[in-house]
C-alpha positions in Angstrom: -0.2 0.0 0.0 1.5 3.1 -1.0 -0.7 5.0 1.6 0.8 2.9 4.6 -2.1 1.8 5.7 -2.3 -1.9 7.2 -4.7 -4.2 7.8 -4.7 -5.4 11.9 -6.7 -7.7 13.2 -7.5 -10.1 15.8 -9.5 -13.8 15.2 -11.8 -16.3 17.5 -12.9 -19.2 17.3 -16.4 -19.0 18.3 -19.0 -21.5 20.4 -22.5 -20.3 18.8 -22.5 -17.7 16.1 -26.0 -16.6 17.1 -25.3 -15.3 20.5 -22.5 -13.6 18.9 -24.7 -12.2 16.0 -27.0 -11.1 18.9 -24.3 -9.5 20.9 -23.1 -7.4 18.1 -26.1 -6.2 16.7 -27.4 -5.0 20.2 -24.1 -2.5 19.9 -25.5 -1.8 16.2 -23.8 -3.6 13.9 -26.2 -5.2 10.8 -24.7 -8.2 9.1 -24.7 -8.8 5.5 -26.1 -12.0 3.7 -24.1 -14.7 3.8 -21.4 -15.1 0.6 -19.6 -18.1 -0.5 -16.0 -17.7 -0.7 -13.2 -19.7 -2.2 -9.9 -19.2 -1.4 -6.5 -20.4 -2.6 -3.7 -19.4 -0.6 0.1 -19.4 -1.7 3.4 -19.0 -0.4 6.6 -17.8 -2.0 8.9 -20.5 -2.8 11.4 -21.2 -0.1 8.9 -20.7 2.7 7.3 -23.4 4.3 4.8 -23.4 7.3 6.8 -23.7 10.6 8.8 -20.6 9.6 7.8 -17.0 10.5 5.4 -15.5 8.4 6.9 -12.0 9.3 8.5 -10.1 6.7 7.1 -13.1 4.1 4.8 -12.2 0.8 2.0 -14.2 0.5 -0.8 -14.4 -2.0 -4.3 -15.6 -2.3 -6.9 -15.8 -5.2 -10.3 -15.6 -4.1 -13.5 -16.1 -5.9 -16.9 -14.9 -4.6 -20.0 -14.4 -6.4 -18.2 -15.0 -9.8 -15.5 -12.3 -9.1 -12.2 -12.9 -9.1 -9.6 -11.3 -6.6 -5.8 -11.0 -6.3 -4.5 -10.3 -3.0 -0.6 -10.1 -2.3 -0.1 -9.8 2.0 2.9 -9.2 3.9 2.7 -9.9 7.4 4.8 -7.1 9.3 4.8 -7.3 13.2 3.1 -10.8 13.3 0.7 -12.6 10.7 -2.3 -10.8 11.6 -1.2 -7.5 11.1 -0.1 -6.7 7.3 0.4 -4.7 4.3 -2.0 -5.7 1.6 -2.3 -5.1 -2.0 -5.6 -6.5 -4.2 -7.4 -6.2 -7.3 -9.8 -8.0 -9.5 -9.0 -10.3 -12.1 -10.8 -11.4 -14.9 -9.5 -15.2 -14.9 -9.4 -17.5 -12.1 -7.2 -20.1 -14.0 -5.1 -17.7 -15.8 -4.2 -15.9 -12.5 -3.3 -18.8 -10.8 -0.8 -20.0 -13.6 0.8 -16.0 -13.4 1.0 -16.5 -9.1 3.1 -20.1 -10.2 4.9 -17.9 -12.5 6.0 -15.1 -9.8 7.6 -17.6 -7.7 4.5 -18.6 -5.3 3.1 -22.2 -4.8 -0.4 -23.3 -3.5 -0.7 -24.2 -0.1 -4.1 -24.9 0.8 -7.6 -24.1 0.1 -10.2 -21.8 2.1 -13.8 -22.3 1.8 -15.9 -20.2 3.7 -19.2 -18.8 4.3 -18.8 -15.3 5.3 -21.0 -12.4 6.8 -19.7 -8.8 7.1 -20.3 -5.8 9.3 -19.1 -2.6 10.2 -19.5 -0.9 13.5 -17.4 2.5 13.7 -13.9 2.0 12.3 -13.9 -1.8 12.7 -14.7 -4.2 10.0 -16.6 -7.4 11.6 -16.7 -10.8 9.8 -18.6 -13.7 10.8 -17.0 -17.1 9.1 -18.0 -20.5 8.7 -14.4 -22.1 7.6 -14.8 -25.6 5.8 -13.0 -27.9 8.0 -12.7 -25.7 10.9 -15.8 -23.9 12.4 -17.4 -20.6 13.2 -14.6 -17.7 13.8 -15.0 -14.2 14.3 -12.8 -11.6 12.8 -12.5 -7.8 13.9 -10.2 -5.7 11.4 -8.9 -2.0 11.4 -7.3 0.0 8.6 -4.6 1.6 10.6 -2.1 4.4 9.1 0.5 5.8 11.1 3.5 4.2 13.4 0.9 2.7 16.2 2.1 -0.7 16.9 0.0 -3.7 15.6 -0.1 -5.0 19.2 -1.5 -2.0 20.8 -4.0 -2.4 18.1 -4.7 -5.7 18.8 -5.2 -5.4 22.5 -7.6 -2.7 22.0 -9.9 -5.0 19.1 -9.9 -7.7 21.4 -10.9 -5.4 24.4 -14.0 -4.9 22.2 -14.4 -8.4 21.2 -14.2 -9.3 25.3 -16.3 -6.6 26.3 -19.4 -8.6 24.3 -19.4 -11.0 26.9 -19.7 -14.2 24.9 -17.8 -17.1 24.6 -14.7 -16.7 22.0 -11.3 -18.1 22.1 -8.8 -16.1 20.5 -6.5 -17.2 17.8 -3.3 -15.6 16.5 -3.1 -18.1 13.3 -4.3 -17.6 9.9 -6.8 -19.4 8.3 -4.2 -21.2 5.9 -2.0 -22.2 9.0 -5.1 -23.7 11.2 -6.2 -25.6 8.4 -2.9 -26.9 7.5 -2.4 -27.7 11.2 -5.8 -29.6 11.4 -4.8 -31.9 7.9 -3.8 -35.4 8.7 0.0 -35.9 9.2 1.9 -36.2 5.9 -0.8 -34.3 3.5 
């Protein structure tokens, strides 16, 4: 991003999405209708799971409602605080081949149903991730030099104020899916 904005988020496993939705709606959030997202995640050749993501570059190819979006993310202070660039592309298959030609390899497929809402400066995502279950993400676009950990503490404080059962995760969906795969896959 040329404007210095970073996407900083916190993520939680959710036991009861309906209770969470009610708590957020009571705060003024209005969720969208569910959309199906089919994401292929990519890592740069030379990077592998178990290595730090900070400073590494990753790609994602998403299809949602027939629209394809290419995204490149670079985790900065931690894997949930990223510099991000994305653009719509016309052909998923052609973009997949271009990503491979740029020196990336496919890691995992992330298929989910997502509902979104805005609340103040926060973007809220309630996801049902195939093979993982329900998750809640709170994202903020942040400029300047404010440390990601400070922003994540503020977002976490908001999540805790909802007084619903949430289990915080510091990993991205691709890492969680990878960890859930049988050994040797």
